[in-house]
Residue frames as a rotation matrix with the C-alpha (Angstrom) as fourth column:
MET 1
-0.972 -0.203 -0.122 104.49
0.233 -0.909 -0.346 88.54
-0.040 -0.365 0.930 103.28
ILE 2
-0.105 0.969 -0.225 101.16
0.791 -0.056 -0.610 90.00
-0.603 -0.241 -0.760 104.28
SER 3
-0.632 -0.021 0.775 99.65
0.631 -0.594 0.499 92.35
0.450 0.804 0.389 101.71
VAL 4
-0.918 0.379 0.115 97.59
-0.394 -0.840 -0.374 95.46
-0.045 -0.389 0.920 102.34
ASN 5
-0.125 0.906 -0.404 94.59
-0.687 0.214 0.695 93.45
0.716 0.364 0.595 101.10
ASP 6
-0.195 -0.017 -0.981 95.37
0.450 0.887 -0.105 90.61
0.871 -0.462 -0.165 103.56
LEU 7
-0.949 -0.197 -0.246 95.52
0.310 -0.444 -0.841 93.19
0.056 -0.874 0.482 106.36
SER 8
-0.646 0.762 0.050 92.18
-0.737 -0.639 0.219 94.64
0.199 0.105 0.974 105.31
VAL 9
0.053 0.664 -0.746 90.51
-0.302 0.722 0.622 91.22
0.952 0.192 0.239 105.22
LEU 10
-0.470 -0.316 -0.824 91.99
0.618 0.549 -0.563 90.25
0.630 -0.774 -0.063 108.58
LEU 11
-0.995 0.085 -0.056 90.75
-0.024 -0.729 -0.684 93.46
-0.099 -0.679 0.727 110.19
ASP 12
-0.408 0.900 -0.156 87.30
-0.784 -0.258 0.565 93.18
0.468 0.352 0.810 108.58
ASN 13
0.289 0.497 -0.818 86.95
-0.082 0.865 0.496 89.72
0.954 -0.076 0.290 110.11
SER 14
-0.731 -0.620 -0.284 88.40
0.258 0.134 -0.957 90.61
0.631 -0.773 0.062 113.51
TYR 15
0.463 0.789 -0.404 86.62
0.709 -0.055 0.703 91.13
0.533 -0.612 -0.585 116.81
ILE 16
-0.541 -0.648 0.536 87.21
0.268 -0.737 -0.621 94.41
0.797 -0.192 0.572 118.61
ILE 17
0.476 0.581 -0.661 86.45
0.845 -0.092 0.527 95.37
0.245 -0.809 -0.534 122.20
VAL 18
-0.110 -0.527 0.843 87.13
0.249 -0.835 -0.490 99.05
0.962 0.157 0.223 122.94
ASP 19
0.019 0.151 0.988 86.09
-0.835 -0.541 0.099 98.87
0.550 -0.827 0.116 126.60
LEU 20
-0.128 -0.170 -0.977 87.42
0.195 0.962 -0.193 95.66
0.973 -0.215 -0.090 128.14
LYS 21
0.587 0.498 0.638 86.12
-0.504 -0.392 0.770 95.36
0.633 -0.774 0.021 131.71
SER 22
0.855 -0.224 -0.468 88.25
0.430 0.811 0.397 92.55
0.290 -0.540 0.790 133.16
LYS 23
0.742 -0.597 0.305 91.17
-0.667 -0.701 0.254 93.46
0.062 -0.391 -0.918 135.38
SER 24
0.168 -0.680 0.714 93.01
-0.390 0.619 0.682 90.10
-0.906 -0.392 -0.161 135.38
LYS 25
-0.670 -0.515 -0.535 94.76
-0.700 0.198 0.686 88.24
-0.248 0.834 -0.493 132.58
ASP 26
-0.905 0.348 0.245 92.49
0.371 0.927 0.053 85.18
-0.209 0.139 -0.968 132.83
GLY 27
-0.039 0.943 -0.330 89.40
0.451 -0.278 -0.848 87.35
-0.892 -0.182 -0.414 133.04
ALA 28
-0.054 -0.058 -0.997 90.48
-0.650 -0.756 0.079 89.41
-0.758 0.652 0.003 130.02
ILE 29
-0.906 -0.318 -0.279 91.11
-0.418 0.572 0.705 86.33
-0.065 0.756 -0.652 127.87
ASN 30
-0.651 0.742 0.159 87.77
0.647 0.652 -0.395 84.83
-0.397 -0.154 -0.905 128.91
GLU 31
0.101 0.700 -0.707 85.96
0.090 -0.714 -0.694 88.10
-0.991 0.006 -0.136 128.18
MET 32
-0.374 -0.337 -0.864 87.61
-0.769 -0.408 0.492 88.38
-0.519 0.848 -0.107 124.77
LEU 33
-0.999 -0.025 -0.035 86.79
-0.040 0.855 0.516 84.80
0.016 0.517 -0.856 123.77
ASN 34
-0.412 0.910 -0.036 83.21
0.693 0.287 -0.661 85.03
-0.592 -0.298 -0.749 125.02
TYR 35
0.020 0.363 -0.932 82.73
-0.320 -0.881 -0.350 88.28
-0.947 0.305 0.098 123.12
ALA 36
-0.658 -0.349 -0.667 84.00
-0.729 0.073 0.681 86.71
-0.189 0.934 -0.302 119.90
ILE 37
-0.926 0.361 0.112 81.85
0.370 0.927 0.068 83.61
-0.079 0.105 -0.991 120.37
SER 38
-0.130 0.932 -0.338 78.76
0.514 -0.228 -0.827 85.75
-0.848 -0.281 -0.449 121.00
ASN 39
0.226 0.150 -0.963 79.58
-0.586 -0.768 -0.257 87.53
-0.778 0.622 -0.085 117.72
GLY 40
0.804 0.360 -0.473 79.89
-0.591 0.397 -0.703 84.40
-0.065 0.844 0.532 115.61
LEU 41
-0.257 -0.933 -0.253 83.28
-0.909 0.322 -0.264 82.80
0.327 0.163 -0.931 116.29
ASP 42
0.841 0.516 -0.163 82.84
-0.461 0.841 0.282 79.03
0.283 -0.162 0.945 116.35
ILE 43
-0.190 -0.956 -0.221 85.53
-0.399 0.281 -0.873 77.64
0.897 -0.078 -0.435 118.64
ASN 44
0.511 0.257 -0.820 85.88
0.551 0.634 0.542 75.41
0.660 -0.729 0.183 121.70
ILE 45
0.584 -0.235 0.777 86.60
-0.460 -0.884 0.078 77.98
0.669 -0.404 -0.624 124.42
GLU 46
0.873 -0.255 0.416 87.86
-0.294 0.406 0.866 75.42
-0.390 -0.878 0.279 126.96
ASN 47
0.621 -0.653 0.433 90.38
0.771 0.607 -0.190 74.06
-0.139 0.452 0.881 124.45
VAL 48
0.411 -0.445 0.795 91.62
0.326 -0.743 -0.585 77.54
0.851 0.500 -0.160 123.52
ILE 49
0.713 -0.114 0.691 91.99
-0.616 -0.573 0.541 78.60
0.334 -0.812 -0.479 127.16
SER 50
0.861 -0.405 0.307 93.88
0.139 0.768 0.625 75.39
-0.489 -0.496 0.718 127.93
ILE 51
0.448 -0.711 0.542 96.33
0.853 0.159 -0.496 76.02
0.267 0.684 0.678 125.08
ILE 52
0.456 -0.247 0.855 96.80
-0.097 -0.969 -0.228 79.66
0.885 0.021 -0.466 126.09
ASN 53
0.859 -0.090 0.504 97.42
-0.510 -0.083 0.856 78.69
-0.035 -0.993 -0.117 129.72
LYS 54
0.727 -0.636 0.259 100.05
0.587 0.771 0.246 76.12
-0.356 -0.026 0.934 128.67
LYS 55
0.296 -0.622 0.725 101.83
0.686 -0.389 -0.614 78.73
0.664 0.679 0.312 126.53
GLU 56
0.600 -0.002 0.800 101.68
-0.337 -0.907 0.251 81.31
0.725 -0.420 -0.545 129.32
THR 57
0.934 -0.320 0.160 103.50
-0.027 0.384 0.923 78.94
-0.357 -0.866 0.350 131.69
ILE 58
0.367 -0.825 0.429 106.37
0.929 0.346 -0.130 78.83
-0.041 0.446 0.894 129.20
GLY 59
-0.797 -0.604 -0.006 106.50
0.603 -0.795 0.067 82.58
-0.045 0.049 0.998 128.68
ASN 60
-0.048 0.793 -0.607 104.20
0.513 -0.502 -0.697 85.47
-0.857 -0.345 -0.382 129.47
SER 61
-0.094 0.102 0.990 102.73
0.987 -0.123 0.106 87.11
0.132 0.987 -0.089 126.38
GLY 62
0.888 0.287 -0.359 102.77
0.367 -0.913 0.177 90.51
-0.278 -0.289 -0.916 128.09
LEU 63
0.408 -0.757 0.510 105.39
0.766 -0.020 -0.642 92.28
0.497 0.653 0.572 125.98
GLY 64
-0.380 -0.456 -0.805 105.64
0.785 -0.619 -0.020 95.37
-0.490 -0.639 0.593 128.16
TYR 65
-0.988 -0.041 -0.148 104.75
-0.018 -0.927 0.375 98.97
-0.153 0.373 0.915 127.37
GLY 66
-0.387 0.922 -0.028 101.06
-0.614 -0.280 -0.738 98.17
-0.688 -0.268 0.674 127.90
ILE 67
0.106 0.380 -0.919 100.83
-0.962 0.272 0.002 95.48
0.251 0.884 0.394 125.20
ALA 68
-0.286 -0.159 0.945 100.06
-0.405 0.914 0.031 91.75
-0.868 -0.374 -0.326 125.38
PHE 69
-0.042 0.183 -0.982 100.03
-0.994 0.092 0.060 89.43
0.101 0.979 0.178 122.40
PRO 70
-0.250 0.018 0.968 98.77
-0.351 0.930 -0.108 85.96
-0.902 -0.367 -0.226 123.32
HIS 71
0.129 0.275 -0.953 98.69
-0.991 0.080 -0.111 83.75
0.046 0.958 0.283 120.24
ILE 72
-0.227 -0.121 0.966 98.01
-0.333 0.942 0.040 80.09
-0.915 -0.312 -0.254 119.65
ARG 73
-0.660 0.089 -0.746 97.64
-0.700 0.289 0.653 77.65
0.274 0.953 -0.129 116.79
THR 74
-0.399 0.613 0.681 94.53
-0.422 0.537 -0.731 75.48
-0.814 -0.579 0.045 116.75
LYS 75
-0.965 0.099 0.242 92.91
0.249 0.630 0.735 72.86
-0.079 0.770 -0.633 114.55
ASP 76
-0.253 0.947 -0.197 89.50
0.687 0.032 -0.726 74.35
-0.681 -0.319 -0.659 115.41
LEU 77
0.304 0.335 -0.892 89.81
-0.206 -0.891 -0.405 77.11
-0.930 0.307 -0.202 112.77
GLU 78
0.547 -0.077 0.834 89.91
0.797 0.352 -0.491 77.22
-0.256 0.933 0.253 108.99
GLN 79
0.309 -0.398 0.864 91.14
0.418 -0.759 -0.499 80.84
0.854 0.515 -0.068 108.95
ASN 80
-0.692 -0.617 -0.374 93.16
0.645 -0.296 -0.704 82.99
0.323 -0.729 0.603 111.30
LYS 81
0.493 0.842 0.220 91.11
0.547 -0.497 0.674 85.10
0.677 -0.212 -0.705 113.72
ILE 82
-0.706 -0.706 0.060 92.08
0.435 -0.499 -0.749 88.08
0.559 -0.503 0.660 115.82
ILE 83
0.562 0.784 -0.262 90.44
0.721 -0.309 0.620 89.55
0.405 -0.538 -0.739 118.88
PHE 84
-0.520 -0.668 0.532 91.61
0.314 -0.729 -0.608 93.04
0.794 -0.150 0.589 119.84
ALA 85
0.524 0.692 -0.496 90.83
0.768 -0.132 0.627 94.53
0.369 -0.709 -0.601 123.24
ILE 86
-0.372 -0.533 0.760 91.48
0.057 -0.830 -0.555 97.93
0.926 -0.163 0.339 124.78
SER 87
0.274 0.374 -0.886 91.42
0.916 0.179 0.359 98.31
0.293 -0.910 -0.294 128.55
ARG 88
0.486 -0.032 0.873 91.18
0.002 -0.999 -0.037 101.90
0.874 0.020 -0.486 129.75
GLU 89
0.799 -0.098 0.593 92.09
-0.597 -0.250 0.762 101.04
0.074 -0.963 -0.259 133.35
GLY 90
-0.209 -0.944 -0.256 94.60
-0.893 0.291 -0.343 98.32
0.398 0.157 -0.904 132.54
VAL 91
0.841 0.386 -0.380 94.84
-0.271 0.907 0.322 94.58
0.469 -0.168 0.867 133.11
ASP 92
0.254 -0.746 0.616 97.12
-0.837 0.151 0.527 92.98
-0.486 -0.649 -0.585 135.70
TYR 93
0.849 0.119 -0.515 98.79
-0.476 0.595 -0.648 90.75
0.229 0.795 0.561 133.13
GLY 94
0.688 -0.667 0.287 102.12
0.147 0.515 0.845 89.92
-0.711 -0.539 0.452 134.79
SER 95
0.946 -0.293 0.138 104.00
0.082 -0.197 -0.977 91.59
0.314 0.936 -0.162 131.94
ARG 96
0.258 -0.953 -0.161 107.76
0.835 0.304 -0.459 91.72
0.486 -0.016 0.874 131.77
ASP 97
-0.569 -0.489 0.661 107.80
0.174 -0.857 -0.485 95.35
0.804 -0.161 0.573 132.88
ASN 98
-0.646 0.375 -0.665 105.20
0.763 0.273 -0.586 94.72
-0.038 -0.886 -0.463 135.64
LYS 99
-0.856 0.399 -0.330 102.98
-0.366 -0.917 -0.160 97.48
-0.367 -0.016 0.930 134.24
PRO 100
-0.009 0.940 0.340 99.28
-0.017 0.340 -0.940 97.15
-1.000 -0.014 0.013 133.42
VAL 101
-0.839 -0.156 0.521 98.32
0.478 0.245 0.843 96.08
-0.259 0.957 -0.131 129.92
HIS 102
-0.286 0.734 -0.616 95.99
-0.299 -0.680 -0.670 98.37
-0.910 -0.008 0.414 127.97
PHE 103
0.243 0.294 -0.924 96.09
-0.966 -0.015 -0.259 96.68
-0.090 0.956 0.280 124.55
ILE 104
-0.267 -0.247 0.932 95.65
-0.270 0.947 0.174 92.93
-0.925 -0.205 -0.319 124.02
ILE 105
0.028 0.204 -0.979 95.84
-0.994 0.112 -0.005 91.20
0.108 0.973 0.206 120.65
LEU 106
-0.078 0.044 0.996 94.62
-0.370 0.926 -0.070 87.60
-0.926 -0.374 -0.056 120.88
PHE 107
-0.127 -0.095 -0.987 95.62
-0.992 0.037 0.124 85.83
0.025 0.995 -0.099 117.68
LEU 108
0.217 0.293 0.931 94.04
-0.289 0.930 -0.225 82.44
-0.932 -0.221 0.287 116.96
THR 109
-0.273 -0.492 -0.827 95.85
-0.927 -0.097 0.364 80.74
-0.259 0.865 -0.429 114.10
SER 110
0.836 0.543 -0.080 94.66
-0.528 0.754 -0.390 77.92
-0.152 0.369 0.917 111.90
LEU 111
0.120 -0.790 0.601 96.94
-0.139 0.586 0.799 74.94
-0.983 -0.180 -0.040 111.38
LYS 112
0.840 0.218 0.497 96.32
0.441 0.258 -0.859 75.13
-0.316 0.941 0.120 107.63
PRO 113
-0.120 -0.984 0.134 99.65
0.886 -0.045 0.461 75.69
-0.448 0.174 0.877 105.82
SER 114
-0.120 0.116 0.986 98.15
0.765 -0.623 0.166 78.50
0.633 0.774 -0.014 103.72
GLU 115
0.835 0.485 0.258 97.34
0.194 -0.700 0.688 80.45
0.514 -0.524 -0.679 106.90
ASN 116
0.538 -0.680 -0.498 100.80
0.791 0.204 0.576 79.99
-0.290 -0.704 0.649 108.45
ASN 117
-0.436 -0.736 0.518 102.55
0.865 -0.502 0.014 82.54
0.250 0.453 0.856 106.22
LYS 118
0.149 0.581 0.800 99.83
0.179 -0.812 0.556 85.10
0.973 0.060 -0.225 106.95
TYR 119
0.905 0.175 -0.387 100.26
0.383 0.056 0.922 84.42
0.183 -0.983 -0.016 110.66
LEU 120
0.118 -0.956 -0.269 104.03
0.943 0.023 0.331 84.92
-0.310 -0.293 0.905 110.55
SER 121
-0.477 -0.256 0.841 103.71
0.642 -0.755 0.134 88.08
0.601 0.604 0.524 108.45
PHE 122
0.487 0.716 0.499 101.09
0.094 -0.612 0.786 89.52
0.868 -0.336 -0.366 110.76
LEU 123
0.754 -0.306 -0.582 103.21
0.649 0.205 0.733 88.64
-0.105 -0.930 0.353 113.78
SER 124
-0.338 -0.922 0.190 106.09
0.941 -0.328 0.083 90.55
-0.014 0.207 0.978 112.19
LEU 125
-0.212 0.352 0.912 103.83
0.334 -0.850 0.406 93.54
0.919 0.390 0.062 111.51
ILE 126
0.831 0.548 -0.090 102.57
0.230 -0.192 0.954 93.59
0.506 -0.814 -0.286 115.11
THR 127
0.349 -0.794 -0.497 106.14
0.902 0.141 0.408 93.43
-0.254 -0.591 0.766 116.36
ARG 128
-0.577 -0.581 0.574 107.13
0.743 -0.666 0.073 96.42
0.340 0.469 0.815 114.23
MET 129
0.154 0.722 0.674 104.04
0.166 -0.692 0.703 98.36
0.974 0.003 -0.226 115.30
SER 130
0.857 0.266 -0.442 104.62
0.438 0.077 0.896 97.68
0.272 -0.961 -0.051 118.99
ARG 131
-0.103 -0.973 -0.208 108.17
0.992 -0.087 -0.086 99.06
0.066 -0.215 0.974 118.84
LEU 132
-0.803 -0.099 0.588 106.77
0.168 -0.984 0.063 102.55
0.572 0.149 0.807 118.35
ILE 133
-0.716 0.494 -0.493 104.73
0.621 0.128 -0.774 103.43
-0.319 -0.860 -0.398 121.40
MET 134
-0.734 0.463 -0.497 102.96
-0.488 -0.868 -0.090 106.24
-0.474 0.176 0.863 119.53
TYR 135
-0.628 0.525 -0.574 101.12
-0.395 0.421 0.817 103.62
0.671 0.739 -0.057 117.45
THR 136
-0.594 0.382 -0.708 99.90
0.689 0.696 -0.202 101.87
0.415 -0.608 -0.676 120.58
VAL 137
-0.749 0.300 -0.591 98.75
0.265 -0.683 -0.681 105.15
-0.608 -0.667 0.432 122.11
LEU 138
-0.729 0.487 -0.481 96.84
-0.684 -0.521 0.510 106.06
-0.002 0.701 0.713 118.94
LEU 139
-0.536 0.524 -0.662 95.09
-0.022 0.775 0.631 102.69
0.844 0.353 -0.404 118.93
ILE 140
-0.656 0.249 -0.713 94.25
0.750 0.321 -0.578 102.77
0.085 -0.914 -0.397 122.63
GLU 141
-0.834 0.317 -0.451 92.61
-0.121 -0.903 -0.411 106.17
-0.538 -0.289 0.792 122.19
SER 142
-0.817 0.556 -0.154 90.05
-0.087 0.145 0.986 104.67
0.570 0.818 -0.070 119.78
LYS 143
-0.654 0.663 0.365 86.47
-0.647 -0.240 -0.723 105.16
-0.392 -0.709 0.586 120.97
THR 144
0.518 0.856 -0.015 84.72
-0.704 0.416 -0.576 102.92
-0.487 0.309 0.817 118.42
LYS 145
0.302 -0.345 0.889 85.45
0.326 0.913 0.244 99.70
-0.896 0.216 0.388 116.57
ASP 146
0.801 0.048 0.597 85.44
0.597 -0.140 -0.790 101.52
0.046 0.989 -0.141 113.23
GLU 147
0.823 -0.547 0.152 87.89
-0.552 -0.834 -0.011 104.14
0.133 -0.075 -0.988 114.49
PHE 148
0.282 -0.725 0.628 90.19
-0.441 0.483 0.756 101.38
-0.852 -0.491 -0.184 115.78
ARG 149
0.452 -0.040 0.891 89.94
0.597 0.756 -0.269 99.40
-0.663 0.654 0.366 112.55
ASN 150
0.931 -0.063 0.360 90.74
0.254 -0.597 -0.761 102.49
0.263 0.800 -0.540 110.43
LYS 151
0.641 -0.734 0.227 93.71
-0.757 -0.553 0.349 103.51
-0.131 -0.395 -0.909 112.58
PHE 152
0.233 -0.554 0.799 95.13
-0.159 0.789 0.593 99.99
-0.959 -0.266 0.096 112.64
PHE 153
0.650 0.067 0.757 94.74
0.674 0.411 -0.614 99.62
-0.352 0.909 0.222 108.90
ASN 154
0.935 -0.269 0.231 96.43
-0.090 -0.809 -0.581 102.97
0.343 0.522 -0.781 108.16
ILE 155
0.427 -0.817 0.387 99.33
-0.784 -0.121 0.608 102.28
-0.450 -0.563 -0.693 110.52
GLY 156
0.226 -0.302 0.926 99.79
0.155 0.950 0.272 98.77
-0.962 0.082 0.262 109.10
LYS 157
0.841 0.142 0.522 99.51
0.529 -0.015 -0.849 100.00
-0.113 0.990 -0.088 105.51
ASN 158
0.827 -0.559 0.066 102.19
-0.539 -0.820 -0.192 102.64
0.161 0.123 -0.979 106.10
ILE 159
0.177 -0.776 0.605 104.53
-0.618 0.391 0.682 100.06
-0.766 -0.495 -0.410 107.61
LEU 160
0.348 0.021 0.937 103.91
0.449 0.874 -0.187 97.56
-0.823 0.486 0.295 104.79
GLU 161
0.921 0.052 0.385 104.46
0.376 -0.371 -0.849 100.18
0.099 0.927 -0.361 102.09
ASP 162
0.693 -0.720 0.033 107.74
-0.690 -0.650 0.318 101.35
-0.208 -0.243 -0.948 103.70
LYS 163
0.393 -0.559 0.730 109.37
0.051 0.806 0.589 97.98
-0.918 -0.194 0.345 103.03
């Protein structure tokens, strides 16, 4: 189970884009990865994109209700990394409900066994958060990275403490 401290560490080490420009799924993923790389993420972008594209042919990560959650496991990382992106105008993501995506969570997971439990716990938390559209709306309204990080942490903390 993910702890409040784990959530805090994950958010502190995440990459956040509050004004994603891309309008397509491929463009959005490229923009997110390039942003993270330009801010210190050390990863092989071509490898990550290849893995994401393979997963997307199996099932689209656009959950509906304006949310997409692409996630992959890769040997390129020692620790899990998350890239959050908010698109004001929406991304044509091919989601299940055919509506534009405004909130993308790109989760890059390490293959290390110690990171797997954190990944599964965070995946569960994201699933619970996405069921309540009000949480998504609150997050999408964030104007700064710090505002987003604080909102996400408080929502996640409340969910974790309700268990």
